[in-house]
C-alpha positions in Angstrom: 86.2 154.7 161.9 89.4 153.1 163.1 91.6 151.3 160.6 92.1 147.6 161.5 90.2 147.4 164.8 91.3 144.6 167.1 90.3 141.1 165.9 88.2 140.6 169.0 86.2 143.8 168.5 83.6 142.0 166.3 80.4 140.1 166.5 79.3 137.4 164.0 76.0 137.2 162.1 75.0 134.7 159.5 72.3 132.7 157.7 73.9 129.1 157.8 75.4 129.5 154.3 77.6 132.5 154.8 78.3 135.0 157.5 79.6 138.5 158.2 81.6 140.3 160.9 80.4 143.6 162.4 82.9 145.7 164.5 81.9 147.2 167.8 81.9 150.6 165.9 79.1 149.3 163.6 81.3 148.6 160.6 80.6 145.4 158.6 84.1 144.7 157.4 84.0 141.0 156.4 81.4 139.4 154.2 81.7 136.7 151.5 78.8 135.5 149.3 77.2 133.2 148.3 79.2 130.9 150.6 81.6 131.1 153.4 84.5 130.4 151.1 83.4 132.7 148.2 85.4 135.8 147.3 84.8 138.8 149.6 82.4 141.7 149.0 83.6 143.5 152.1 87.1 142.8 153.3 88.2 146.0 155.1 89.5 143.8 157.8 92.3 142.7 155.5 93.0 145.9 153.6 91.8 149.3 154.9 92.1 150.9 151.5 91.0 148.2 149.0 88.8 145.8 151.0 85.5 147.6 151.1 83.1 148.0 154.0 79.5 148.8 155.0 79.5 151.2 158.0 76.7 152.5 160.1 78.4 154.6 162.7 77.2 157.3 165.1 78.0 160.9 164.2 79.2 163.2 166.9 77.0 166.2 167.5 77.2 169.4 165.3 80.2 171.5 166.3 82.5 168.7 167.2 85.9 168.9 165.8 87.1 166.6 163.0 89.2 164.6 165.4 86.3 163.9 167.6 83.8 162.8 165.0 82.5 159.3 164.8 82.4 156.1 166.8 85.5 155.4 168.8 86.1 159.1 169.6 85.7 160.6 173.1 82.3 162.0 171.9 80.9 158.6 171.3 80.8 155.5 173.5 80.0 152.2 171.8 78.7 149.0 173.3 77.8 145.7 171.6 75.8 142.6 172.6 73.8 139.8 171.3 70.1 139.5 171.8 70.1 136.6 174.3 70.3 133.2 172.7 70.2 134.5 169.1 72.6 135.6 166.4 71.0 139.0 166.4 73.7 141.6 167.1 73.0 145.0 168.7 75.6 147.8 168.6 74.7 150.8 170.8 76.0 154.3 170.5 76.0 156.7 173.5 76.5 160.3 172.3 76.1 163.7 174.0 72.8 164.1 172.2 71.3 160.7 172.9 71.5 156.9 172.4 71.1 155.0 169.2 71.3 151.4 168.2 72.0 149.4 165.1 70.5 145.9 165.0 72.2 143.5 162.6 71.1 140.1 161.4 70.8 137.8 158.4 67.4 136.2 157.7 67.5 132.4 157.9 65.2 131.1 155.1 65.2 127.5 154.1 68.8 127.1 155.0 69.2 123.5 153.6 68.5 124.7 150.1 71.6 126.1 148.2 71.0 129.7 147.2 73.0 132.6 145.7 70.7 135.1 147.4 71.7 136.3 150.9 70.6 139.3 152.8 72.0 141.5 155.6 69.4 143.6 157.5 70.6 146.7 159.4 68.0 148.4 161.6 68.7 151.9 163.1 66.8 153.0 166.2 66.6 156.2 168.1 66.5 155.0 171.7 66.9 158.2 173.7 67.2 161.8 172.7 68.5 162.3 169.1 70.6 159.7 167.3 72.7 160.7 164.3 74.1 157.9 162.1 76.5 158.1 159.2 76.0 155.3 156.6 78.6 154.3 153.9 78.2 151.3 151.7 81.4 150.7 149.7 81.6 147.1 148.3 84.8 145.8 146.7 84.2 142.6 144.9 86.6 139.6 144.6 88.9 140.6 147.4 89.0 144.1 146.1 90.3 143.1 142.7 87.1 143.6 140.6 85.5 147.0 139.7 81.8 147.5 140.0 79.2 149.9 138.5 76.6 151.8 140.5 72.9 152.2 139.4 71.1 154.6 141.7 67.5 155.9 141.6 67.5 157.9 144.8 65.8 155.1 146.8 67.7 152.0 146.0 71.2 151.3 144.8 72.5 148.4 142.7 76.2 147.5 142.7 77.1 145.4 139.7 80.2 143.3 140.0 81.5 140.4 137.9 78.6 137.9 137.9 77.2 139.2 141.2 75.0 142.0 142.2 74.4 143.7 145.5 71.1 145.6 146.0 70.8 148.2 148.8 67.3 149.2 149.9 66.3 151.9 152.3 63.2 151.7 154.6 62.1 154.8 156.5 63.9 158.2 156.8 67.1 157.3 155.0 68.1 159.6 152.1 70.7 157.6 150.1 73.0 159.5 147.9 75.6 158.4 145.4 79.3 158.9 146.3 81.2 157.9 143.2 80.7 154.2 142.8 79.4 153.9 146.3 76.6 155.2 148.5 76.3 157.2 151.7 73.6 158.7 153.9 73.2 160.8 157.0 70.3 159.6 159.2 68.9 161.5 162.1 66.3 159.7 164.3 64.4 161.0 167.3 63.5 158.8 170.2 61.3 155.9 169.1 62.0 156.3 165.4 63.4 153.5 163.2 64.9 153.1 159.8 66.6 150.2 158.0 68.7 149.3 155.1 68.8 145.9 153.5 71.7 144.6 151.4 70.7 141.7 149.2 73.5 139.9 147.3 72.5 137.6 144.4 73.5 136.3 141.0 73.7 139.0 138.4 70.9 137.4 136.5 68.5 137.2 139.5 65.5 139.5 139.8 65.9 142.4 142.2 64.4 142.1 145.7 60.8 143.3 146.0 60.1 146.7 147.7 59.9 146.4 151.5 58.2 148.4 154.2 58.7 148.8 157.9 56.3 145.9 158.7 58.4 143.6 156.5 61.5 144.5 158.4 59.8 143.8 161.7 58.5 140.4 160.4 62.1 139.5 159.3 63.4 140.4 162.8 60.7 138.4 164.5 61.3 135.4 162.3 65.1 135.3 162.8 64.7 135.8 166.6 62.2 133.0 166.8 64.4 130.7 164.7 67.3 131.0 167.0 65.2 130.8 170.2 63.6 127.6 168.8 67.0 126.1 167.9 68.7 126.8 171.2 65.7 125.4 173.0 66.9 122.0 171.7 69.9 122.2 174.0 69.7 119.6 176.8 72.5 121.0 178.9 71.4 122.7 182.1 74.7 123.0 184.0 77.1 125.7 184.9 78.2 128.4 182.4 75.0 128.0 180.4 75.3 131.3 178.7 78.8 130.7 177.4 77.9 127.1 176.3 74.9 128.4 174.4 76.9 131.1 172.7 79.5 128.6 171.6 76.8 126.3 170.3 75.2 129.2 168.3 78.7 130.1 167.0 79.3 126.6 165.7 75.9 126.5 164.2 76.5 129.9 162.4 79.7 128.4 160.9 78.0 125.2 159.6 76.9 125.1 156.0 73.4 123.9 156.3 72.9 122.4 152.8 75.6 119.8 153.5 76.1 119.8 157.3 79.8 120.7 157.0 81.2 123.1 159.6 84.0 125.5 158.6 87.0 126.0 160.9 86.6 129.8 161.1 84.7 132.6 159.5 87.8 134.4 158.1 91.0 134.1 156.2 94.3 135.8 156.6 94.1 137.0 160.2 97.5 136.6 161.7 98.8 134.3 164.5 101.5 137.0 165.0 101.0 140.6 164.0 103.2 141.3 161.0 104.1 137.6 160.6 103.5 135.1 157.8 101.3 132.6 159.7 98.1 133.8 158.0 95.9 131.1 156.6 92.5 130.6 155.0 90.2 128.7 157.5 86.9 128.9 155.6 87.0 125.2 154.8 85.9 121.9 156.5 88.6 120.1 158.3 87.8 116.4 158.8 89.5 116.7 162.2 87.8 119.8 163.6 84.3 118.9 162.2 84.6 115.3 163.5 85.3 116.4 167.0 82.4 118.9 166.9 80.1 115.9 166.5 80.7 114.9 170.1 80.2 118.4 171.4 77.0 119.0 169.5 75.6 115.5 170.4 76.4 116.1 174.1 74.3 119.2 174.0 71.4 117.4 172.4 71.9 118.6 168.8 71.7 115.2 167.2 70.5 116.6 163.8 73.7 118.6 163.4 75.8 115.7 164.4 74.0 113.4 162.0 74.3 115.9 159.1 78.0 116.0 159.4 78.3 112.2 159.6 76.3 112.2 156.3 78.8 114.6 154.7 81.7 112.4 155.9 80.2 109.3 154.5 79.8 111.1 151.1 83.5 111.7 151.2 84.1 108.0 151.6 81.7 107.2 148.8 83.7 109.6 146.5 86.3 106.8 146.4 89.5 108.6 147.4 91.1 112.0 147.4 93.2 113.6 144.6 96.4 112.9 146.7 95.8 109.2 146.5 94.7 108.8 150.1 91.2 107.6 151.2 90.5 111.1 152.6 92.3 114.4 152.6 92.5 116.7 155.6 90.1 119.4 154.4 87.5 120.1 151.8 85.2 122.9 150.7 81.8 122.8 152.3 80.3 121.0 149.3 83.0 118.3 149.4 85.2 119.8 146.6 88.8 118.7 147.4 90.5 121.4 145.4 91.7 124.4 147.6 94.4 125.9 145.5 96.4 128.4 147.6 96.8 131.9 146.2 98.6 134.8 147.6 96.6 138.1 147.3 99.6 140.3 147.1 97.5 143.4 146.4 96.1 143.3 150.0 98.1 144.8 152.8 96.8 142.3 155.4 95.5 143.1 158.9 97.9 145.7 160.3 100.4 144.8 157.7 100.3 141.1 158.3 101.2 139.6 154.9 100.9 137.5 152.9 97.2 137.3 152.7 96.3 133.8 151.4 93.1 132.5 149.8 92.8 128.7 149.5 95.0 126.4 151.6 98.1 124.7 150.4 98.0 122.2 153.3 95.0 120.5 151.8 97.1 117.8 150.2 99.3 117.2 153.3 99.5 113.7 154.8 97.9 113.8 158.2 97.2 110.3 159.4 95.2 111.4 162.5 92.1 112.3 160.3 91.2 108.6 160.1 90.8 108.4 163.8 88.7 111.5 164.0 86.5 110.3 161.1 85.8 106.9 162.6 85.4 108.6 166.0 82.6 110.8 164.5 80.9 107.9 162.8 80.9 106.0 166.1 79.4 108.8 168.2 75.8 107.4 168.1 77.0 104.3 170.0 75.9 102.0 167.1 77.2 102.4 163.6 74.1 100.6 162.4 72.0 103.6 163.5 74.0 105.8 161.1 75.1 103.8 158.1 73.8 100.9 156.1 75.6 97.8 154.9 77.3 99.4 151.9 78.7 102.3 153.9 79.9 99.9 156.6 81.8 98.0 153.9 83.5 101.3 153.0 84.4 101.9 156.6 85.7 98.4 156.9 87.8 98.8 153.7 89.2 102.1 155.2 90.3 100.2 158.4 91.8 97.4 156.3 93.8 100.0 154.4 94.8 101.6 157.7 96.2 98.4 159.0 98.8 98.6 156.2 99.5 102.3 156.3 99.3 103.6 159.9 103.1 103.4 160.5 104.1 106.3 158.3 105.6 109.8 159.1 103.3 112.7 158.2 102.9 116.4 158.6 100.9 116.1 161.8 97.9 117.8 163.3 99.4 121.3 163.3 100.1 121.2 159.5 103.7 122.0 159.9 105.7 122.9 156.8 108.9 121.5 158.0 108.7 117.9 156.7 107.1 114.7 157.7 107.8 113.1 161.1 106.6 110.3 163.3 104.1 112.3 165.3 102.7 110.6 168.4 99.3 112.3 168.0 98.9 110.8 164.5 99.6 107.3 165.8 97.2 107.9 168.7 94.3 108.7 166.3 95.1 105.7 164.1 94.7 103.7 167.3 91.3 105.4 167.9 90.2 104.5 164.4 90.9 100.8 164.8 89.7 100.7 168.4 86.3 102.2 167.5 86.1 99.9 164.4 86.7 96.8 166.6 84.1 98.0 169.1 81.4 98.8 166.5 81.9 95.6 164.5 81.6 93.6 167.7 78.6 95.5 169.0 76.6 95.4 165.8 77.8 92.0 164.4 79.1 93.5 161.3 81.6 91.6 159.0 85.2 92.7 159.8 88.7 91.3 160.0 88.7 91.7 163.7 91.9 89.7 164.3 93.8 92.0 161.9 92.3 95.2 163.3 93.0 94.2 166.9 96.6 93.3 166.1 97.2 96.6 164.4 95.5 98.5 167.2 97.6 96.8 169.9 100.8 97.3 167.9 100.1 101.0 167.8 99.5 101.2 171.5 102.8 99.3 172.2 104.6 101.6 169.8 103.3 104.8 171.5 104.0 103.5 175.0 107.6 102.7 173.9 108.6 105.4 171.4 106.1 108.1 172.2 107.0 108.1 175.9 110.1 109.8 177.1 111.7 108.4 180.3 113.8 111.6 180.6 110.8 113.9 180.4 108.4 111.4 182.1 105.9 112.4 179.6 104.4 111.5 176.2 106.1 113.6 173.6 105.3 115.2 170.2 107.3 112.8 168.0 109.4 109.8 168.3 112.8 111.4 167.6 112.7 114.2 170.2 111.5 115.1 173.6 109.3 118.1 172.7 105.9 118.3 174.5 102.7 118.7 172.4 99.3 119.9 173.7 97.5 117.8 171.1 98.1 114.8 173.4 95.7 116.3 175.8 93.1 114.3 173.8 94.6 111.0 175.1 92.2 110.5 178.0 89.2 111.9 176.1 89.5 109.2 173.4 90.1 106.4 175.9 93.7 105.7 175.1 94.8 106.1 178.7 92.9 106.5 182.0 92.8 110.2 183.1 94.4 109.3 186.4 97.0 106.9 185.1 100.5 107.7 186.5 102.0 108.2 183.1 99.2 110.6 182.2 99.4 112.6 185.4 103.2 112.9 184.9 102.6 114.2 181.4 100.1 116.8 182.7 102.8 117.9 185.2 105.3 118.2 182.4 102.9 120.3 180.2 102.1 122.5 183.2 105.8 123.3 183.6 106.5 124.0 179.9 103.5 124.7 177.8 101.1 126.4 180.3 101.3 130.1 181.0 98.7 131.3 183.6 96.2 128.7 182.4 96.9 129.5 178.7 98.4 126.6 176.8 100.9 126.7 173.9 100.6 124.0 171.2 104.3 123.2 171.3 107.7 125.1 171.3 108.5 125.9 167.7 112.1 126.7 168.7 112.6 123.2 170.1 110.7 121.6 167.2 111.0 123.8 164.0 107.9 123.8 161.9 109.2 125.4 158.8 107.7 128.8 159.4 109.1 132.1 160.6 107.9 133.9 163.7 106.1 133.0 166.9 102.5 132.5 167.9 100.3 133.0 170.9 98.8 130.4 173.2 96.2 128.1 171.5 92.7 128.5 172.9 91.7 125.0 171.8 94.5 123.5 173.9 93.7 125.7 176.9 90.2 124.3 177.0 91.5 120.7 176.4 93.8 121.3 179.4 90.8 122.2 181.6 89.1 118.9 180.4 92.2 116.9 181.3 92.5 118.5 184.7 88.9 117.9 185.5 89.0 114.2 184.5 92.2 113.9 186.5 90.4 115.1 189.6 92.3 118.4 189.9 89.0 120.3 190.2 90.2 123.5 191.9 92.9 124.0 189.3 90.5 123.1 186.5 87.8 125.5 187.6 90.2 128.3 188.1 91.8 127.7 184.7 88.4 127.6 183.1 87.1 130.8 184.7 90.3 132.6 183.8 90.1 131.4 180.2 86.6 132.8 179.9 88.0 136.2 180.7 89.8 136.1 177.3 86.5 135.9 175.4 85.6 139.0 173.6 82.7 141.3 174.7 80.1 139.0 173.1 81.6 135.7 174.1 83.6 134.8 171.0 87.1 133.4 170.7 89.7 133.6 168.0 92.3 130.9 167.5 95.0 132.2 169.8 95.7 134.6 172.7 98.7 136.9 172.4 101.2 137.9 175.1 99.1 140.8 176.3 95.8 139.1 176.1 94.8 140.1 172.6 93.0 137.6 170.4 95.0 136.5 167.3 94.3 134.3 164.3 91.1 133.7 162.4 87.9 134.6 164.1 85.8 133.2 165.5 87.2 129.7 165.5 84.9 126.7 165.8 87.6 124.4 167.3 88.0 126.8 170.3 84.2 126.9 170.9 83.7 123.1 170.6 86.6 122.7 173.1 84.9 125.2 175.4 81.7 123.1 175.3 83.7 119.9 176.0 85.5 121.4 178.9 82.4 123.0 180.5 80.4 119.7 180.3 83.3 117.6 181.8 84.1 120.1 184.6 80.4 120.5 185.4 79.9 116.7 185.6 83.0 116.3 187.9 81.9 119.1 190.2 78.5 117.5 190.5 80.0 114.1 191.2 82.3 115.5 193.9 79.4 117.4 195.5 77.2 114.3 195.4 79.9 112.2 197.0 80.5 114.7 199.8 
């Protein structure tokens, strides 16, 4: 078992309330329970010694040397894939003695009901010849800080942590044995044989799971497969790149907390944007920005229930009556709407390949980022008519928000990238304030709702004039990051998407050309140049995959279809072996940052749909 496998060498499983990562070697090395943002039970990904893991790896045949034993050695070849259109992950082991498989999934049971009980099912199969597996279950509760006790009866194991218990059950020919506070087993399966282990995590006071047999495991597998097939059948998109679009939709669904409808930004915390650097953040929360933009992507695929669920979550934040920082909204929340995300440095953890500090919580939560109001109103307007989503009382709250924005839009802030270098007049923040007022005017007019239309219109038009004057650089012939410099910023790729400027407007085409010359590297797009615009942090970062897909969208809408298609196809080659993307791509093509990232996958969907539509339009006009 390799320490710190590449970030991309993982697949994601989940039950719509929490999730887990399984490496291509069969090691479950990231799992938090009962929620995405709960303390970890397995966090080997962030500390090889203290994090804990649940491994089912293939053993090399008898007689192999110690350096050749186990998955990842020359004796064992591993392959990993998803069962098509599901979140069921299959890891295959090809050894000199035969072929074995581990099938990983989390049952999805009544996902909208909050529960402390979550289960990981790991099925071992002998596929050809003889398959030998080595099993180790070594939980480390509370990010490896809390000790646990082991209760073991030879068939089941119970790991007792602080207020939480993990039960391990074996089904079939699995002889568990205690190994200190942990459990291990050697499993040998002939062709056609199966065995399984089930890890159930629950509150310490909950009853243990009932005994299970082989038929129960098969029933769980059938149920979770059928759940995902039924869900993806609701996708209305039938265009190009269907498989990648479906995988991105499933990934976003996996990272959405079903009881509230709130999607998290990523499944992990602490994975670095630069190996060994300090840009290591906790992304297991709901950003108003990311989640609001996901509404359009999911709606465009036909998943209106998911889009509506998040709009309901967003309206509840408005009903809360303001954030602790005194603003109407804050930039991120926990999935249940809790605004307190105190940042803590876990200095006992080494970090992935020594990338420290490892942070839990997020200190950027109380930053001022004015763009969130645009994204929030944009999300609420996605049905076409606000009256289809919200009643009179909620409309009044939205109107009050826009009245407030008329007085507060012209303020410096920390910006979309959550820089820690001080507040500035960011063009993107003003752009999204324009979006908020523009959509408010449109919705009030379309639905005959009471509104101060003259005031909203005047503020909207003032923002546009300001951006066209101060956010435009005559020297660069481009829209720029902030009013006091000429730095380019890929966040402005959203300008044509939100309707601020036509996709073929001369100013926009000139901006695209400028970005292509400075921010684009072989179709990959950097957010901005931190050397030209210091962000208060040390180190560098890779290209930002969200921006790379937004670049494809902008190229497609600008009519540059050959360039857009080539860029999109190349971008897809940076996906991992099961179609997942992290936040960034490094210099040599490695994935960096938290993984997988929802923002990247929603941008992939947006780019694919736009490019597909433009290609069809061009073909139809030929």
